[in-house]
Steps between C-alpha positions, in 0.01 A plus 500: 500500500154402620636436848659846505170655390313308774750623760461859376119472513519353850730782618277759329187351657659502844611860437143604413356320805761667724422838344126453561562400862722807539231717343238368742729557799583853380132582445388363838780663699456825307129513586563411864780758519277761340224434751743525790638819347153654481428395858831643621429826314157533658638431847782749435254770394289436810796513737644803317170683532481416869852628559417818305199561724722462805792709371308778325406696817861490619624626162235774497605616847867498404426717193288746698783748573583510131138558394400734785571832317292387200219384730498833685492694171212281379317562829542879472376503140205273590407729791514813281287338232235383749487837675454671161214265407283588798172664396487872546287614793200687372450844658196526722189601313371846592128543553 
């Protein structure tokens, strides 16, 4: 019975040591993977922003025919408002 208990304790001890080694590996590789993930995300955001800066003028030009009526209406309203805001010309003073 004592021999069986010693074998069980030996197996349990080896199991705990193996679990601790696995925990250390999981922690280390998780931290390294997280750092690489953050780095990849930052590089992805940078490259995505660069591509957006390159593509945005092309997209704006392709949407111009769709937005042209609204832009013309805005321009007419803006012109009317600015003409109406001009100061009135004072009549010449009579002596």
